C-alpha positions in Angstrom: -86.9 -77.4 45.2 -85.9 -78.0 48.6 -82.6 -76.6 48.4 -84.1 -73.3 46.9 -86.6 -73.1 49.6 -83.6 -73.6 52.4 -81.7 -70.8 50.7 -84.5 -68.6 50.8 -85.0 -69.2 54.3 -81.2 -69.1 55.2 -80.1 -65.5 53.8 -76.7 -65.9 55.9 -75.7 -69.1 53.5 -76.4 -67.0 50.6 -74.2 -64.2 51.7 -71.5 -66.8 52.7 -71.4 -68.0 49.1 -71.0 -64.3 47.9 -68.2 -63.9 50.0 -66.6 -67.1 48.9 -66.9 -65.8 45.0 -65.4 -62.6 46.3 -62.3 -64.1 47.6 -62.1 -66.5 44.8 -62.2 -63.7 42.4 -59.7 -61.7 44.5 -57.2 -64.5 44.6 -55.7 -64.8 41.4 -54.5 -60.8 41.5 -53.2 -61.6 44.9 -51.4 -64.7 43.4 -50.1 -62.6 40.4 -48.7 -59.7 42.6 -47.2 -62.2 44.9 -45.3 -64.2 42.2 -44.6 -60.8 40.6 -42.7 -59.1 43.7 -41.1 -62.8 44.4 -39.6 -63.0 41.1 -38.1 -59.2 41.8 -36.8 -60.6 45.1 -35.3 -63.8 43.4 -33.8 -61.9 40.7 -32.2 -59.0 42.6 -30.9 -61.9 45.1 -29.6 -63.6 42.1 -27.9 -60.5 40.5 -26.1 -59.9 43.9 -25.1 -63.2 44.2 -23.4 -63.1 40.4 -21.8 -60.0 41.5 -20.4 -61.4 44.9 -19.1 -64.8 42.8 -16.8 -62.3 40.9 -15.4 -60.1 43.3 -12.3 -58.6 41.4 -14.3 -57.4 38.4 -17.0 -56.1 40.8 -14.5 -54.3 43.3 -12.9 -52.7 40.1 -15.9 -51.5 38.6 -17.1 -50.1 42.0 -13.8 -48.4 42.2 -14.2 -46.6 38.9 -17.6 -45.7 39.6 -16.6 -44.3 43.0 -13.8 -42.3 41.8 -16.2 -40.8 39.1 -18.6 -40.0 41.5 -16.2 -38.8 44.5 -14.6 -36.1 42.4 -17.8 -33.6 41.3 -19.1 -34.4 44.9 -15.7 -33.5 46.6 -15.3 -30.3 44.7 -19.0 -29.4 45.3 -18.1 -29.6 48.9 -15.4 -27.5 48.6 -17.5 -24.8 47.0 -20.1 -25.0 49.8 -17.3 -24.2 52.2 -16.1 -21.7 50.2 -19.3 -19.9 49.6 -20.0 -20.1 53.5 -16.7 -18.2 54.2 -17.5 -15.7 51.6 -21.0 -14.9 53.3 -19.2 -14.6 56.5 -16.9 -12.1 55.1 -19.8 -10.1 53.6 -21.5 -10.4 56.8 -18.7 -8.2 58.4 -18.2 -5.5 55.7 -18.5 -2.3 56.9 -18.2 1.2 54.8 -16.2 3.5 56.6 -16.7 7.3 55.8 -14.2 10.1 56.7 -15.9 13.7 56.9 -14.2 16.7 55.8 -11.9 18.8 58.5 -14.4 21.6 58.8 -17.5 19.3 59.5 -18.2 20.1 63.2 -19.5 17.4 65.5 -23.1 18.8 65.4 -23.1 18.5 61.7 -21.6 14.9 62.0 -24.4 13.8 64.6 -26.9 15.0 61.9 -25.0 13.2 59.0 -25.2 10.0 60.9 -28.9 10.3 61.7 -29.7 10.9 58.0 -27.3 7.8 57.0 -29.2 5.9 59.9 -32.6 6.7 58.2 -31.8 4.6 54.9 -33.4 1.1 54.9 -30.3 -0.6 53.7 -28.3 0.6 56.8 -28.7 -1.5 60.1 -26.4 0.6 62.2 -24.3 3.9 62.1 -21.5 4.6 64.6 -19.9 7.9 65.1 -16.1 8.4 66.1 -15.3 11.9 66.6 -11.8 13.1 66.2 -11.0 13.5 69.7 -12.0 9.8 70.6 -10.0 8.7 67.5 -7.1 10.5 68.8 -7.4 9.1 71.9 -7.3 5.3 70.4 -4.5 6.1 68.3 -2.4 7.5 71.0 -2.8 4.5 72.9 -2.5 1.6 70.3 0.4 3.6 68.5 2.6 4.1 71.3 3.6 7.7 69.9 2.4 9.8 73.0 5.3 12.0 73.1 5.2 12.6 69.3 1.8 13.6 69.0 2.4 16.0 71.8 4.1 18.0 69.2 1.3 18.6 66.9 -0.7 21.7 66.7 -4.0 20.2 66.6 -5.8 17.2 65.6 -5.4 15.9 62.4 -7.8 13.1 62.3 -11.4 13.6 61.2 -14.9 12.5 62.3 -15.6 9.1 61.0 -18.8 7.1 60.6 -18.9 3.2 60.6 -21.8 2.2 58.5 -23.1 -1.4 58.8 -25.2 -2.9 56.2 -28.6 -4.4 56.8 -29.2 -8.0 56.2 -30.5 -7.5 52.6 -27.6 -5.5 51.5 -24.8 -7.5 52.9 -23.5 -8.7 49.5 -21.3 -7.3 47.0 -23.8 -5.6 45.0 -25.6 -4.2 47.9 -22.3 -2.7 49.8 -21.7 -1.1 46.3 -24.6 0.5 46.1 -24.6 1.7 50.0 -21.1 2.8 49.0 -22.5 5.2 46.2 -25.3 6.4 48.6 -22.8 7.6 51.5 -20.2 9.0 48.8 -22.8 11.4 47.3 -23.5 13.2 50.7 -22.3 16.7 51.8 -19.7 16.6 54.2 -18.2 13.1 53.3 -14.7 13.5 51.7 -13.6 9.8 51.5 -15.5 6.5 51.6 -13.5 3.2 52.2 -14.4 -0.4 51.8 -12.4 -3.1 50.5 -14.8 -4.9 47.9 -12.4 -5.8 45.2 -11.5 -9.2 46.7 -14.8 -10.1 47.6 -16.2 -9.5 43.8 -13.2 -11.6 42.6 -13.9 -14.3 45.5 -17.7 -14.4 44.0 -16.5 -14.6 40.4 -14.0 -17.3 41.2 -16.6 -19.2 43.0 -19.3 -18.8 40.5 -16.9 -20.0 37.8 -16.0 -22.9 39.9 -19.7 -24.0 40.6 -20.3 -24.0 36.9 -17.2 -26.2 36.2 -18.3 -28.8 38.8 -21.7 -29.1 37.2 -19.7 -29.6 33.7 -17.7 -32.1 35.3 -20.4 -33.8 37.2 -22.3 -34.1 34.0 -19.5 -35.4 31.9 -18.3 -38.1 35.0 -21.9 -39.1 35.2 -21.9 -40.1 31.4 -18.6 -41.9 32.0 -20.3 -43.9 34.9 -23.2 -44.7 32.5 -21.0 -45.8 29.7 -18.9 -48.0 32.2 -21.9 -49.7 33.7 -23.3 -50.3 30.1 -20.2 -51.7 28.6 -20.2 -54.1 31.8 -23.5 -55.2 31.6 -23.3 -55.8 27.6 -20.4 -58.4 28.6 -22.7 -59.8 30.9 -25.4 -60.0 28.1 -23.2 -61.9 25.8 -22.2 -64.3 28.7 -25.8 -65.3 29.0 -27.0 -64.9 25.6 -28.0 -68.7 25.6 -30.1 -68.1 28.7 -31.7 -65.2 27.2 -32.4 -67.3 24.0 -34.1 -70.0 25.9 -36.1 -67.4 28.1 -37.4 -66.0 24.7 -38.4 -69.3 23.2 -40.5 -70.4 26.3 -42.4 -66.9 25.8 -40.3 -64.6 28.2 -41.3 -61.1 27.6 -38.6 -58.4 27.1 -39.3 -56.9 30.7 -38.6 -60.7 32.0 -35.5 -60.8 30.4 -34.4 -57.2 31.0 -35.0 -57.4 34.8 -31.8 -59.2 36.1 -29.8 -56.9 34.0 -31.2 -53.7 35.4 -31.0 -55.2 38.9 -27.0 -55.7 38.0 -26.9 -52.2 37.2 -28.3 -51.0 40.5 -25.9 -52.9 42.6 -22.9 -51.5 40.7 -24.5 -48.1 41.6 -25.1 -49.2 44.9 -21.6 -50.2 45.5 -20.2 -47.3 43.7 -21.8 -45.0 45.8 -20.6 -46.7 48.9 -17.2 -46.5 47.6 -17.6 -42.5 46.6 -18.6 -42.0 50.0 -15.7 -44.0 51.7 -13.3 -42.1 49.3 -14.7 -38.7 50.6 -14.5 -39.8 54.2 -10.6 -40.4 53.9 -10.1 -37.5 51.7 -11.7 -35.3 54.3 -10.0 -36.8 57.1 -6.5 -36.7 55.4 -6.8 -32.8 54.5 -8.7 -31.5 57.6 -5.7 -31.2 59.6 -3.4 -29.0 56.9 -6.5 -27.0 56.0 -7.3 -26.1 59.6 -3.8 -24.7 60.4 -3.5 -23.1 57.2 -6.7 -21.1 58.0 -5.6 -20.5 61.3 -2.6 -18.8 60.2 -4.9 -16.4 58.3 -7.0 -16.2 61.4 -10.1 -18.0 59.6 -12.4 -20.5 60.8 -12.5 -22.1 57.5 -12.9 -25.7 57.3 -13.9 -28.7 55.1 -17.4 -29.8 55.5 -18.5 -33.6 54.7 -21.6 -34.9 53.7 -24.7 -34.9 55.8 -26.9 -38.1 56.4 -29.2 -36.7 53.4 -26.2 -36.2 51.4 -24.9 -39.6 51.4 -28.5 -41.1 50.6 -28.8 -38.9 47.9 -25.3 -39.6 46.6 -26.1 -43.8 46.7 -29.5 -43.1 45.2 -27.9 -41.2 42.3 -25.1 -43.9 42.0 -28.0 -46.5 41.7 -29.8 -44.5 39.3 -26.9 -43.8 37.0 -26.2 -47.8 37.5 -30.0 -48.6 36.4 -29.6 -46.0 33.5 -26.4 -47.6 32.2 -27.8 -51.0 32.3 -31.2 -49.8 30.6 -29.1 -48.3 27.9 -27.1 -51.6 27.2 -30.0 -53.9 27.5 -32.1 -51.8 25.1 -29.5 -51.8 22.4 -28.4 -55.3 22.5 -31.5 -57.3 23.8 -33.3 -56.5 20.4 -30.4 -58.3 18.6 -31.0 -61.7 20.4 -33.7 -63.6 18.8 -34.8 -67.1 19.3 -34.2 -67.7 15.4 -30.8 -67.7 15.9 -31.1 -71.3 17.3 -33.2 -72.5 14.2 -30.4 -70.8 12.2 -27.7 -72.8 14.1 
């Protein structure tokens, strides 16, 4: 009774009791979380240690994964470089319109203003026939021969530069049709055949790269699955004991999933190294070949974000391969095998 009176007189003691009770209630949850993450760390370290103890087998698996991952990534990088070059050529594409001989300079000026008023046109340059003849005379070295001409055979010329939104093969083709239909335009010239063929080849290459990437990703999953399956068979007794003492499927599955993730990490690193070596080996000859064609084409490597994405994708593939193997073979291992043996 005296204790009850003391508790009524000292509310802080009652508050301390409630706070200690709350801490006591939260403590099991904190302990479970700590135990859960601690077990994950232990399993991850143990899986890495097992791979390190078998360096030859691990290196072979990493190499197979690295080659399978590096091939589609290298083709994607090549495709990106080709698309960049194609975009540069598209941006420099211009439509050259040769006017009829009877078109006067004033009519050519009017036609220039009409073409420049179209939203698909960024700039129009008029080269009159006298200026064209002077430029040809200076560049050809045929000054004496040109003096025997009765007149100027060159026409007025319009150089039409497409706008940013029209600097594609389809956009230039539309602009070509527009200029061809104008009065006073005798001939329109633009070389789009090679650009269209390049775009078609690039699209085909892109689809082939994705198909190859999917096939090789499936191959990586199968390789990891087969490797993990062998590991499951080697640790069959350990799995049986873990199930006998009440280990859940998630508990038994966890080490193999970490093994698959470690295989994926190593395969991603090997793939990046192979890409860097290939880029270093090919960059010199490619730049020399591009220089002969007066092109600035060069092979581009992976960015930092690309490297991280490659390694994460490799780890996910390794984890998926391990999960498939464990899901397929773990259910076949039951504690009843010991009693039956």
